[in-house]
C-alpha positions in Angstrom: -8.8 3.8 11.5 -8.7 3.4 7.9 -11.1 6.5 7.6 -8.4 9.1 9.0 -6.2 8.5 6.3 -8.0 11.4 4.6 -6.4 13.4 7.3 -3.1 13.4 6.0 -4.3 15.5 3.0 -6.4 17.7 4.9 -4.4 18.6 8.3 -1.0 19.8 6.3 -3.3 21.7 4.1 -5.1 23.5 6.6 -2.1 24.0 8.5 -0.5 25.6 5.5 -3.1 28.2 5.3 -3.2 29.1 8.9 0.5 29.0 9.6 1.0 32.7 8.4 -1.7 34.1 10.7 -0.4 32.2 13.5 3.4 33.2 12.5 2.5 36.7 13.0 1.3 36.1 17.1 4.4 33.5 17.7 6.8 32.4 15.1 8.1 29.8 17.7 4.7 28.1 17.7 4.2 28.4 13.7 7.8 26.9 13.4 6.2 23.7 15.8 3.1 23.2 14.1 4.2 22.3 11.0 6.9 19.1 11.7 4.3 18.3 14.5 1.4 17.9 11.8 3.9 15.8 9.8 4.9 13.9 12.7 0.9 12.9 13.0 0.3 12.0 9.3 3.0 9.7 9.6 1.6 7.9 12.5 -1.6 7.8 11.1 -0.1 6.1 7.7 2.0 3.7 9.8 -1.0 2.6 11.9 -3.1 2.1 8.5 -0.3 0.0 6.9 0.1 -2.3 9.7 -3.2 -3.1 10.1 -4.3 -3.7 6.3 -3.3 -6.0 4.2 -5.9 -5.3 1.5 -6.3 -2.2 -0.6 -9.6 -0.1 0.9 -11.4 2.8 -0.8 -12.5 6.0 0.8 -15.9 7.2 -0.6 -15.4 11.4 0.4 -18.7 12.4 1.6 -20.1 8.9 1.4 -20.8 9.9 -2.5 -20.4 6.8 -4.5 -17.9 6.6 -7.3 -18.1 7.3 -10.2 -20.4 10.4 -9.3 -18.1 11.1 -5.9 -14.7 11.4 -5.0 -12.8 8.3 -4.2 -9.4 7.6 -2.7 -8.0 4.3 -3.3 -5.2 3.1 -0.9 -3.4 0.3 -1.4 0.3 -0.8 -0.5 2.0 1.2 -2.9 -0.2 4.6 -2.4 0.7 4.1 1.9 4.7 3.4 1.1 4.9 6.5 -1.3 2.4 8.9 1.2 5.1 7.6 4.1 7.8 8.3 1.8 6.8 12.1 1.8 5.9 12.4 4.9 9.5 10.6 5.8 11.6 12.8 3.6 10.0 15.8 4.3 11.0 15.7 7.6 14.5 14.5 6.7 14.5 17.5 4.4 13.1 19.8 6.3 14.0 23.7 6.3 14.8 23.9 9.9 16.8 26.7 9.3 15.2 28.7 6.4 17.1 30.8 4.1 16.4 34.5 6.0 15.0 33.2 9.1 17.2 35.2 11.2 16.3 38.6 9.7 13.1 37.8 8.5 10.5 35.4 10.1 7.4 36.1 8.3 9.5 34.8 5.1 10.3 31.3 6.9 6.7 31.0 7.8 5.7 31.1 4.0 8.0 28.8 3.4 6.9 26.1 6.2 3.4 26.7 4.4 4.5 26.1 1.1 6.3 22.7 2.4 2.8 21.8 3.8 1.1 22.8 0.7 3.4 20.2 -1.0 3.2 17.7 1.5 -0.6 17.8 1.5 -0.9 17.8 -2.7 1.8 15.1 -2.6 -0.5 12.7 -0.3 -3.5 13.5 -2.4 -1.4 12.5 -5.7 -0.9 9.0 -4.5 -4.4 8.6 -3.2 -6.2 10.0 -5.9 -8.7 7.7 -7.5 -9.9 9.7 -10.8 -8.3 12.2 -13.1 -10.1 15.1 -12.4 -8.4 15.1 -8.4 -5.2 13.9 -9.9 -5.0 17.4 -11.8 -6.3 19.3 -8.9 -3.8 18.1 -6.6 -0.7 18.0 -9.3 -1.6 22.3 -9.5 -1.2 22.5 -5.9 1.9 20.4 -6.2 3.0 22.9 -8.9 2.4 26.1 -7.2 4.0 24.9 -3.9 7.0 24.0 -5.9 7.3 27.4 -7.9 7.2 29.1 -4.2 9.9 26.9 -3.0 12.2 27.3 -6.0 12.0 30.7 -6.0 12.3 31.1 -2.4 15.4 28.9 -2.2 16.5 31.0 -4.7 19.0 33.8 -4.2 19.9 35.7 -7.0 18.9 36.5 -10.5 19.8 33.3 -12.0 17.8 31.6 -9.9 14.9 33.6 -10.3 15.4 32.8 -13.8 15.5 29.4 -13.5 12.4 29.3 -11.2 10.6 31.4 -14.1 11.8 29.0 -16.7 10.4 26.3 -14.9 7.1 27.9 -14.2 6.6 28.3 -18.0 7.6 24.8 -18.7 5.4 23.0 -15.8 2.6 25.5 -17.0 2.9 24.4 -20.1 3.0 20.7 -19.3 -0.4 21.4 -16.8 -2.4 22.8 -20.1 -1.2 19.4 -22.1 -2.5 17.3 -19.5 -5.4 19.2 -19.1 -6.4 18.9 -22.8 -5.6 15.2 -22.2 -8.0 14.8 -19.8 -10.8 16.7 -21.7 -10.3 14.2 -24.6 -10.9 11.3 -22.4 -14.0 12.8 -20.8 -15.1 14.0 -24.3 -14.6 10.4 -25.4 -16.2 8.5 -22.1 -18.0 10.9 -19.7 -16.2 9.9 -17.1 -12.9 10.6 -15.1 -13.0 8.1 -12.5 -10.0 5.5 -12.8 -12.6 2.2 -12.2 -14.7 3.5 -14.3 -12.7 4.5 -17.1 -11.2 1.0 -16.9 -14.1 -0.6 -17.9 -14.4 1.5 -21.1 -11.0 1.0 -22.3 -11.8 0.3 -25.7 -13.9 3.6 -26.3 -10.3 5.0 -26.1 -8.5 2.8 -28.2 -8.2 5.2 -31.1 -6.3 8.1 -32.6 -8.5 10.6 -30.3 -7.5 8.7 -26.9 -4.1 7.8 -27.6 -3.5 11.8 -28.4 -4.9 12.1 -24.9 -2.4 9.8 -23.6 0.4 11.3 -25.0 -0.7 15.0 -23.8 -1.2 13.7 -20.3 2.3 11.9 -20.7 4.3 15.0 -21.7 2.2 17.2 -19.4 2.8 15.3 -16.1 6.1 14.2 -17.3 7.5 17.6 -16.9 8.0 16.5 -13.0 8.7 12.8 -13.9 11.9 14.5 -15.3 10.7 12.6 -18.6 12.5 13.8 -22.1 11.8 15.9 -24.1 10.4 18.3 -21.0 13.5 18.1 -18.5 15.4 21.0 -20.0 14.5 22.9 -16.5 16.5 19.8 -14.4 19.7 21.0 -13.9 19.1 24.6 -13.7 16.4 24.2 -10.8 18.4 21.6 -9.4 21.2 24.0 -8.9 19.6 27.0 -8.4 17.6 25.5 -5.3 18.6 24.5 -1.8 20.3 21.1 -2.4 17.4 19.8 0.5 15.0 21.2 -1.8 16.5 19.4 -5.0 16.6 16.4 -2.9 13.1 16.2 -1.9 11.9 17.2 -5.2 14.3 15.1 -7.2 13.8 11.8 -4.5 10.1 11.5 -3.9 8.0 14.3 -5.9 9.4 13.0 -9.6 8.5 9.4 -8.1 4.6 10.7 -7.6 4.5 12.3 -11.0 5.9 8.9 -12.4 3.1 6.9 -10.4 1.0 9.2 -11.9 1.7 8.1 -15.3 1.7 4.4 -15.0 -1.9 4.7 -13.6 -2.9 5.9 -16.2 -0.9 3.7 -18.8 -2.5 0.7 -16.3 -5.7 1.7 -16.1 -6.9 3.0 -18.9 -4.2 2.8 -21.6 -2.9 -0.7 -21.5 -2.1 -1.0 -25.2 1.5 -1.7 -26.7 1.6 1.3 -28.4 1.4 3.3 -25.2 4.2 1.3 -24.1 6.4 1.7 -26.9 5.9 5.9 -26.6 7.1 5.1 -22.9 9.8 3.1 -24.2 11.0 5.9 -26.7 11.1 8.5 -24.2 12.7 6.8 -21.7 15.6 5.7 -23.7 15.9 9.3 -24.8 15.8 10.3 -21.3 18.9 7.6 -20.7 21.0 8.9 -23.5 20.6 12.7 -23.1 21.0 12.2 -19.1 24.2 9.9 -19.2 25.8 12.0 -21.8 24.7 15.3 -20.4 26.4 14.3 -17.0 29.4 13.1 -18.7 29.7 16.8 -20.2 29.2 18.6 -16.6 32.0 20.3 -14.9 29.9 20.9 -12.0 29.1 18.1 -9.3 25.2 19.2 -8.7 24.9 19.7 -12.4 26.4 16.1 -12.9 24.2 14.5 -10.3 21.0 16.6 -11.8 21.8 15.3 -15.3 22.0 11.9 -13.8 19.0 11.7 -12.3 17.2 12.2 -15.6 18.8 9.3 -16.8 17.9 7.4 -14.2 14.3 8.0 -14.5 14.5 7.4 -17.9 15.6 3.7 -16.7 12.2 3.9 -14.6 9.9 4.4 -17.9 11.7 2.3 -19.9 11.1 -0.6 -17.2 7.5 0.3 -17.0 7.6 -0.2 -20.6 8.3 -3.9 -20.3 4.5 -6.0 -20.4 3.3 -7.7 -17.5 3.9 -7.5 -13.8 7.8 -8.0 -14.6 8.0 -4.3 -16.1 5.8 -3.3 -13.1 8.3 -5.0 -10.3 11.5 -3.9 -12.5 10.1 -0.6 -12.4 9.2 -0.3 -8.8 12.8 -1.8 -8.1 14.4 0.9 -10.1 12.2 3.9 -8.7 12.8 2.9 -5.0 16.4 2.6 -5.5 16.6 6.0 -7.2 14.5 7.2 -4.4 16.9 6.2 -1.5 20.3 7.2 -3.7 19.7 10.7 -5.3 18.3 12.5 -2.1 21.7 11.2 -0.6 23.5 12.8 -3.3 21.6 16.1 -3.7 22.7 16.7 0.2 26.4 15.8 -0.4 26.3 18.4 -3.3 25.7 21.0 -0.4 29.4 21.6 -0.3 30.5 19.6 -3.3 28.9 21.6 -6.1 31.3 23.5 -8.3 34.1 22.3 -10.3 35.5 19.0 -9.6 38.8 20.1 -8.8 37.6 21.6 -5.5 36.7 17.9 -4.6 40.8 17.0 -4.6 42.1 15.1 -1.9 38.5 15.7 0.2 38.1 11.8 0.5 41.0 11.9 3.1 39.2 14.7 5.1 35.6 14.0 5.0 35.6 10.3 5.1 32.2 9.5 6.0 30.4 11.4 3.0 32.8 10.3 0.6 32.6 6.2 1.7 28.7 6.9 1.1 29.2 8.5 -1.8 31.2 5.2 -3.0 28.5 3.0 -2.2 25.9 5.2 -3.4 28.0 5.2 -6.7 28.7 1.8 -6.9 25.0 0.8 -6.6 23.8 3.3 -9.0 26.5 1.6 -11.6 25.4 -1.5 -10.5 28.0 -3.2 -8.9 26.9 -6.9 -7.3 25.7 -7.4 -4.5 24.2 -3.6 -3.7 20.5 -3.2 -4.6 21.2 -1.3 -8.1 22.5 -4.3 -9.3 19.6 -6.2 -8.8 16.9 -3.6 -9.9 19.3 -3.3 -13.1 19.2 -7.1 -13.2 15.3 -7.2 -13.4 15.0 -4.3 -15.7 17.4 -6.3 -18.4 15.9 -9.5 -17.5 12.7 -8.2 -18.5 13.9 -6.4 -21.6 15.5 -9.7 -22.6 12.4 -11.4 -22.3 10.6 -9.0 -24.6 13.3 -9.2 -27.1 13.9 -5.3 -26.6 18.0 -5.9 -27.3 18.5 -2.4 -28.8 17.0 -1.0 -25.7 19.4 -3.6 -23.4 22.2 -2.2 -25.7 21.6 1.7 -25.1 20.9 1.0 -21.4 24.7 -1.1 -21.1 26.6 1.5 -22.8 24.7 4.0 -20.8 25.9 2.3 -17.9 29.5 2.2 -18.9 29.2 6.2 -19.7 28.1 6.2 -15.9 30.5 4.6 -14.4 33.0 6.7 -16.0 31.7 10.5 -14.9 31.2 8.6 -11.7 34.7 7.4 -11.1 35.9 10.5 -12.4 34.5 11.8 -9.2 36.2 8.8 -7.4 39.7 10.1 -8.6 39.3 13.5 -7.5 38.5 12.5 -3.7 41.1 10.2 -3.6 43.6 10.2 -6.5 44.9 13.9 -6.2 46.4 16.0 -3.8 44.5 18.4 -1.8 44.6 22.1 -2.6 47.2 23.8 -0.7 44.8 26.2 1.2 43.7 22.9 3.0 40.2 23.6 3.1 38.1 20.9 4.3 34.5 20.9 2.5 32.6 20.2 5.7 28.6 19.6 5.7 26.3 20.4 8.7 25.5 17.3 11.2 22.3 17.0 9.9 22.6 16.8 6.5 25.4 14.1 7.6 23.2 12.0 9.5 20.8 12.1 7.0 23.2 10.9 4.4 24.4 8.4 6.8 20.4 7.2 7.1 19.7 6.7 3.5 23.4 5.0 3.1 22.6 2.4 6.0 19.0 2.0 4.2 20.5 1.1 1.1 22.8 -1.5 2.6 20.1 -2.9 4.9 18.1 -3.4 1.9 20.8 -6.0 0.4 20.4 -7.9 3.7 16.7 -8.1 3.4 16.7 -8.6 -0.5 14.1 -11.4 0.3 11.8 -9.2 2.1 12.3 -6.6 -0.5 11.4 -9.1 -3.2 8.3 -10.0 -1.1 6.9 -6.2 -1.0 7.4 -5.6 -4.5 5.3 -8.5 -5.7 3.0 -7.5 -3.3 2.6 -3.7 -4.6 2.4 -5.4 -8.1 -0.3 -8.0 -7.4 -2.4 -5.1 -5.8 -1.4 -2.6 -8.8 -2.6 -5.2 -11.9 -5.6 -6.4 -9.6 -8.0 -4.7 -12.2 -10.8 -6.6 -11.6 -10.6 -5.8 -7.9 -9.7 -2.5 -8.0 -13.4 -1.9 -10.4 -15.2 -4.0 -7.8 -13.6 -1.8 -4.5 -14.5 1.4 -6.3 -17.3 0.7 -7.9 -19.2 -2.0 -5.9 -20.7 -4.9 -7.0 -22.0 -3.6 -10.0 -18.5 -3.7 -11.8 -18.0 -7.2 -10.7 -16.6 -9.7 -13.8 -15.7 -6.6 -16.3 
């Protein structure tokens, strides 16, 4: 069954290209095919996840690495791929903009969604820089199209165009960095590069790392290439924003962390990630504080929280990986829920006056999520920040600790400002209730329940985090599995 994992990349990609032709004959069939493909991919991934306790390698076409293409499937890769399928289904555009009057446009959107899922799965499994870049570009193309398609005005199209320019520039920088690595080593396979780390410990090698970090950092919302975030997330549909902020940004983070762990496990690389991560935390939280619009507030908050992810991964050893994964998965649950809540809560905060008494379910969900983000015990956000601060303290990174604690106070201030509008003020005289769709309410409720359930199952979560960390840091095992017995003992 393991070899069928490749179908989770191939089938959505094939369906993405066939869907427009199918839509010409039957729009209904085209709309059914897309989610069915994702459901089948979900089934395959769950089956592989249940039946495997150890990582395994797929050599595409039986060409052995480093000459051939290798997919490396470990627990983290499977969980990330599963998250892509599940969130894509939860946030699926069942009623696309313009679908009532222009079914062909709706089919194009579904094709882009399938292309996004296929390339995201490829990113999760790729075992070499070349294919990582190819799937990253496919994902970028799908993202540009979806953002533009979901932008219904001139401002939205302008935001989508600026995002394209920033992201394309990042892609060029990443490609230059990958080219420098190939120039120094003659290979792009992660396992092979892991045996040649000393060849990259020089100014050219570290320059290549910085270029890749900044290039891939565009989609990871990394400072200073994250100025597109509030514009795009405000212009696009909230369901698309939830998918991009919740899952796609984490895949970009995972790409960067793999490059650091396998190729550049140096203090200089970790210090650079720490600096940019802290800058992202400061800029994100201060910008969220200044925001007068709920959507822009949570967009900048996303930048700040992803900055925390990078700070965590900058901590040496397994402690940093565990903390980084904890913060990352916490963000993956909370941020999509907040963007779905923002579907009707967008605009000036005064529109929220008194809504806590009218939309009690989503208001309660917001309170729980916000308290977890701040780090109120025993919610999972507290334990994620505790792991982060403990790791920084163990490495005497006291300045970073102080910055994070100060930014947490600022975070609490602007989130409590929303509490005050929801519960501490009288509603507008017009009495309008900001009602969300049933599907949005259901999705937010599911994500909030999962957040609360993780409190009950903290021990299970801890076991999973340690298991993923052990596999991710087992460099020797990674080399042997990909390169065979010739890689043993390196």
